[in-house]
ZATIGU-211493 format. One record per residue (C-alpha): residue number from 1; residue in one letter; x negated, y negated, z. Coordinates in Angstrom, 3 decimals. Example, Ala and Ser with C-alpha at 12.3 -4.5 7.8 and 13.67 -1.06 7.14 Angstrom:
2
R|1|A|-12.300|4.500|7.800
R|2|S|-13.670|1.060|7.140
END
This chain:
289
R|1|M|-53.985|88.055|-75.449
R|2|T|-56.552|90.453|-73.946
R|3|L|-56.060|92.399|-70.740
R|4|K|-58.572|90.119|-69.027
R|5|Q|-56.660|87.017|-70.113
R|6|A|-53.355|88.527|-68.987
R|7|L|-54.812|89.288|-65.563
R|8|R|-56.276|85.800|-65.142
R|9|Q|-53.094|84.075|-66.259
R|10|T|-50.877|86.142|-63.983
R|11|R|-53.232|85.737|-61.038
R|12|E|-53.059|81.954|-61.416
R|13|I|-49.244|82.008|-61.629
R|14|F|-48.968|84.176|-58.511
R|15|A|-51.432|81.990|-56.606
R|16|R|-49.394|78.874|-57.427
R|17|Q|-46.308|80.649|-56.054
R|18|N|-48.206|81.540|-52.846
R|19|I|-48.053|85.274|-53.519
R|20|E|-50.687|86.929|-51.350
R|21|D|-53.332|89.159|-52.941
R|22|S|-52.525|87.647|-56.334
R|23|R|-55.450|89.427|-57.986
R|24|L|-54.459|92.865|-56.709
R|25|E|-50.770|92.337|-57.478
R|26|S|-51.571|91.242|-61.036
R|27|E|-53.726|94.311|-61.538
R|28|L|-51.117|96.728|-60.143
R|29|L|-48.383|95.358|-62.395
R|30|L|-50.546|95.412|-65.516
R|31|R|-51.683|98.961|-64.823
R|32|H|-48.065|99.997|-64.320
R|33|A|-46.969|98.340|-67.560
R|34|L|-49.716|100.148|-69.493
R|35|G|-49.659|103.416|-67.539
R|36|I|-53.415|103.352|-66.946
R|37|S|-55.782|103.767|-64.012
R|38|Q|-57.947|101.095|-62.433
R|39|V|-61.031|102.547|-64.151
R|40|Q|-59.313|102.487|-67.535
R|41|L|-58.207|98.897|-66.975
R|42|Y|-61.698|97.618|-66.273
R|43|Q|-63.214|99.643|-69.095
R|44|D|-60.784|98.009|-71.525
R|45|L|-60.601|94.409|-70.332
R|46|H|-61.297|92.978|-73.789
R|47|R|-58.621|95.047|-75.509
R|48|E|-55.647|93.215|-77.000
R|49|L|-52.497|93.670|-74.955
R|50|G|-50.121|93.968|-77.912
R|51|S|-46.704|92.343|-78.247
R|52|E|-44.623|95.217|-76.831
R|53|A|-46.898|95.753|-73.832
R|54|E|-47.054|92.007|-73.261
R|55|A|-43.244|91.852|-73.157
R|56|D|-43.089|94.789|-70.706
R|57|F|-45.704|93.173|-68.485
R|58|G|-43.875|89.842|-68.638
R|59|R|-40.665|91.455|-67.385
R|60|L|-42.532|92.944|-64.414
R|61|V|-44.115|89.582|-63.601
R|62|K|-40.691|87.892|-63.650
R|63|R|-39.327|90.477|-61.227
R|64|R|-42.227|89.783|-58.872
R|65|L|-41.677|86.035|-59.125
R|66|R|-38.041|86.578|-58.107
R|67|G|-39.326|88.099|-54.880
R|68|E|-39.116|91.826|-55.609
R|69|P|-42.077|93.579|-53.961
R|70|T|-44.666|95.112|-56.275
R|71|A|-44.302|98.450|-54.471
R|72|Y|-40.640|98.660|-55.506
R|73|I|-41.412|97.550|-59.051
R|74|T|-44.080|100.225|-59.527
R|75|G|-42.569|102.849|-57.189
R|76|H|-45.938|103.286|-55.477
R|77|R|-47.597|102.274|-52.226
R|78|E|-50.936|103.446|-50.848
R|79|F|-51.025|104.283|-47.152
R|80|Y|-53.978|105.805|-45.306
R|81|G|-55.623|106.462|-48.678
R|82|I|-52.582|108.426|-49.924
R|83|D|-50.208|107.413|-52.711
R|84|F|-46.522|107.415|-51.728
R|85|Y|-43.393|107.014|-53.807
R|86|V|-41.178|104.220|-52.460
R|87|N|-37.901|102.616|-53.477
R|88|P|-35.526|100.065|-51.889
R|89|R|-33.999|102.798|-49.707
R|90|V|-37.115|102.766|-47.499
R|91|L|-39.322|100.206|-45.841
R|92|I|-42.620|99.646|-47.645
R|93|P|-45.431|101.118|-45.475
R|94|R|-47.716|98.405|-44.053
R|95|P|-51.482|98.694|-43.581
R|96|E|-51.104|97.812|-39.884
R|97|S|-49.074|101.010|-39.360
R|98|E|-52.185|103.023|-40.221
R|99|L|-53.239|102.279|-36.644
R|100|L|-50.589|104.740|-35.443
R|101|V|-52.103|107.499|-37.592
R|102|E|-55.607|106.728|-36.345
R|103|E|-54.495|106.770|-32.718
R|104|A|-52.572|110.029|-33.201
R|105|L|-55.691|111.650|-34.661
R|106|K|-57.670|110.469|-31.619
R|107|H|-55.108|112.185|-29.390
R|108|A|-55.550|115.354|-31.448
R|109|Q|-59.307|115.248|-30.854
R|110|S|-58.867|115.108|-27.089
R|111|R|-56.260|117.864|-26.811
R|112|P|-54.436|120.248|-29.175
R|113|L|-51.205|118.918|-30.643
R|114|S|-48.907|121.775|-31.631
R|115|T|-45.926|119.548|-32.428
R|116|I|-45.500|115.878|-33.352
R|117|A|-42.296|113.927|-33.959
R|118|D|-42.320|110.927|-36.297
R|119|I|-39.200|108.923|-35.485
R|120|G|-37.751|106.732|-38.231
R|121|T|-39.949|108.314|-40.862
R|122|G|-38.729|106.314|-43.888
R|123|C|-40.732|107.435|-46.915
R|124|G|-42.638|109.885|-44.708
R|125|A|-45.952|108.024|-44.819
R|126|I|-46.941|108.594|-41.175
R|127|A|-45.666|112.182|-40.957
R|128|I|-47.324|113.239|-44.210
R|129|S|-50.600|111.477|-43.414
R|130|L|-50.716|113.346|-40.105
R|131|S|-49.779|116.654|-41.710
R|132|I|-52.562|116.344|-44.277
R|133|N|-55.095|115.621|-41.527
R|134|L|-53.647|118.105|-38.997
R|135|P|-52.639|121.104|-41.138
R|136|R|-52.012|123.367|-38.131
R|137|T|-49.608|120.963|-36.443
R|138|K|-45.867|121.146|-36.953
R|139|I|-44.376|117.731|-37.717
R|140|Y|-40.754|116.781|-37.168
R|141|A|-39.765|113.685|-39.141
R|142|T|-36.420|112.095|-38.303
R|143|D|-34.419|109.291|-39.878
R|144|I|-30.848|108.097|-39.581
R|145|S|-30.699|107.422|-43.337
R|146|A|-30.012|110.338|-45.685
R|147|L|-31.294|108.248|-48.600
R|148|A|-34.583|107.607|-46.815
R|149|L|-34.983|111.342|-46.161
R|150|K|-34.592|112.001|-49.903
R|151|V|-37.613|109.779|-50.506
R|152|A|-39.530|111.497|-47.700
R|153|R|-38.663|114.914|-49.148
R|154|F|-39.985|113.862|-52.561
R|155|N|-43.249|112.765|-50.953
R|156|C|-43.507|116.007|-48.966
R|157|H|-43.294|117.977|-52.222
R|158|K|-45.730|115.609|-53.909
R|159|H|-48.370|116.203|-51.245
R|160|G|-47.702|119.891|-50.602
R|161|V|-46.596|119.667|-46.977
R|162|V|-42.991|120.872|-47.265
R|163|D|-43.726|123.881|-45.065
R|164|R|-45.357|121.732|-42.329
R|165|V|-43.059|118.694|-42.169
R|166|C|-39.506|119.367|-40.996
R|167|L|-37.150|116.557|-42.053
R|168|L|-34.195|115.961|-39.734
R|169|R|-31.343|113.494|-40.069
R|170|G|-30.138|111.684|-36.973
R|171|D|-30.659|108.775|-34.617
R|172|L|-34.011|108.531|-32.841
R|173|L|-34.719|111.718|-30.821
R|174|D|-31.277|113.312|-31.173
R|175|P|-32.223|115.729|-33.998
R|176|L|-35.283|117.195|-32.253
R|177|P|-34.746|120.903|-31.467
R|178|E|-37.490|121.063|-28.811
R|179|P|-39.902|118.938|-26.777
R|180|V|-43.103|117.877|-28.558
R|181|D|-46.671|116.945|-27.678
R|182|L|-46.540|113.526|-29.314
R|183|V|-43.780|111.146|-30.345
R|184|I|-44.862|108.486|-32.824
R|185|A|-42.531|105.731|-33.982
R|186|N|-42.525|102.618|-36.122
R|187|L|-39.003|101.450|-35.341
R|188|P|-37.216|98.252|-36.437
R|189|Y|-38.636|95.337|-34.423
R|190|V|-37.541|92.245|-36.359
R|191|T|-34.947|90.065|-34.607
R|192|E|-31.466|89.671|-36.064
R|193|T|-32.133|85.995|-36.783
R|194|E|-35.312|86.766|-38.710
R|195|V|-33.638|89.572|-40.662
R|196|S|-30.833|87.268|-41.781
R|197|R|-33.457|84.963|-43.273
R|198|M|-35.740|87.534|-44.864
R|199|C|-33.793|90.650|-45.900
R|200|L|-32.434|89.414|-49.245
R|201|A|-35.783|87.915|-50.256
R|202|N|-37.754|91.009|-49.313
R|203|F|-35.389|93.529|-50.942
R|204|E|-35.984|95.921|-48.033
R|205|P|-33.250|97.850|-46.168
R|206|E|-31.864|95.934|-43.194
R|207|L|-31.426|99.199|-41.282
R|208|A|-35.210|99.640|-41.222
R|209|L|-35.860|96.067|-40.087
R|210|N|-33.150|94.972|-37.654
R|211|G|-34.216|95.470|-34.051
R|212|G|-31.328|93.568|-32.479
R|213|W|-31.237|90.158|-30.810
R|214|D|-34.834|90.336|-29.520
R|215|G|-36.198|92.984|-31.891
R|216|L|-36.573|95.613|-29.163
R|217|E|-33.147|97.270|-29.136
R|218|K|-34.166|100.593|-30.745
R|219|I|-37.552|100.622|-29.007
R|220|R|-35.908|100.301|-25.576
R|221|E|-33.491|103.095|-26.457
R|222|L|-36.342|105.393|-27.478
R|223|C|-38.378|104.605|-24.350
R|224|R|-35.459|105.550|-22.111
R|225|E|-34.934|108.860|-23.911
R|226|V|-38.482|110.018|-24.556
R|227|G|-39.268|111.498|-21.122
R|228|D|-37.061|114.536|-21.735
R|229|R|-38.541|115.134|-25.191
R|230|L|-42.224|115.266|-24.241
R|231|Y|-44.132|118.165|-22.715
R|232|P|-46.123|117.425|-19.529
R|233|G|-49.191|115.493|-20.646
R|234|G|-47.376|114.457|-23.802
R|235|S|-47.778|111.056|-25.423
R|236|L|-45.799|108.300|-27.084
R|237|L|-47.191|105.897|-29.695
R|238|L|-45.112|102.855|-30.637
R|239|E|-45.769|100.097|-33.141
R|240|T|-44.665|96.674|-31.905
R|241|G|-44.217|93.258|-33.447
R|242|L|-46.129|90.099|-32.648
R|243|G|-45.748|89.223|-28.955
R|244|Q|-43.714|92.330|-28.077
R|245|S|-46.315|94.765|-26.757
R|246|R|-46.444|93.482|-23.172
R|247|A|-42.665|93.661|-22.790
R|248|V|-42.693|97.249|-24.104
R|249|A|-45.599|98.233|-21.841
R|250|S|-43.800|96.693|-18.854
R|251|L|-40.651|98.718|-19.611
R|252|L|-42.658|101.933|-19.893
R|253|R|-44.401|101.246|-16.563
R|254|R|-41.032|100.927|-14.843
R|255|L|-39.746|104.108|-16.477
R|256|F|-42.953|106.150|-15.988
R|257|P|-44.888|104.802|-12.971
R|258|S|-47.488|107.593|-12.979
R|259|A|-48.166|107.545|-16.737
R|260|N|-51.205|106.083|-18.448
R|261|I|-50.131|103.110|-20.584
R|262|E|-52.332|101.192|-23.010
R|263|I|-51.858|98.273|-25.391
R|264|I|-53.836|98.784|-28.608
R|265|P|-54.948|95.897|-30.856
R|266|D|-55.283|96.204|-34.616
R|267|L|-58.402|95.250|-36.604
R|268|T|-57.408|91.566|-36.507
R|269|G|-57.158|91.621|-32.706
R|270|I|-53.348|91.437|-32.630
R|271|D|-51.698|93.734|-30.068
R|272|R|-50.052|96.181|-32.461
R|273|A|-49.257|99.421|-30.609
R|274|V|-48.383|100.735|-27.166
R|275|S|-49.521|104.171|-25.991
R|276|L|-48.045|106.179|-23.137
R|277|T|-49.413|109.493|-21.837
R|278|L|-47.534|111.412|-19.174
R|279|A|-49.195|113.151|-16.249
R|280|T|-50.119|116.758|-17.005
R|281|T|-48.749|118.195|-13.754
R|282|T|-45.851|117.563|-11.436
R|283|A|-46.028|117.456|-7.649
R|284|A|-46.736|120.844|-6.078
R|285|V|-43.813|122.643|-4.457
R|286|E|-44.440|123.965|-0.964
R|287|V|-43.774|127.686|-0.757
R|288|T|-42.712|129.279|2.573
R|289|W|-42.768|132.957|3.177
END
């Protein structure tokens, strides 16, 4: 069997099992089995796979057919054009979360950001992407899971940002040692009912998915705490699930009546993020002599 035949066969199997992006997934698994790059794969499509390599590839395909995500099988996931190590201790970064990075960089263009806090950092994808693009900004990256922070630390070393990303263990904003200019968070927003149906099949950590009965438990908690952790004029960026953004925006309007609040759609037009920016000044105090 040639590499081309192996790819075609696997793509057809994945398609029949309704695995999305069957072509890409087949390619990623074959490249991982052979330890080669995309360029090398397509330069060598007519090469014979060999019995040992074919057996290795077959084992990877079986794991994928059992529902294990390709990112966990290969230990890699690309996010914002950067390769991250991932394992089942962390949520696999999603392309839609890149919107948070893009919006944070827009904030940085409009005003200097000395400090950013990435809450629930997981593998560190958002924090590290921001640190690479904002090398003069100090990033705090928090997570309640010590095992997740080990993965984030590995990725910080991998991308040379150990001195710019400060990893802190704790719940939400509790570990932050100071107020910041921007809080960015992709918190759990899947409902308990949905998690009970999907967690085993997806192999992902329930802690990173479960957002309570309506999916907004941790988001509400963060919204109520964030005012004391932002400098005047500071901002909050939150990723939300399908149909949740208006409820989150409504909560923020009640908590911060004078703030600027915006719902941000992703490239598909789905409301994906909520942005809050506090007023830069407080009411003037009358001075009497």
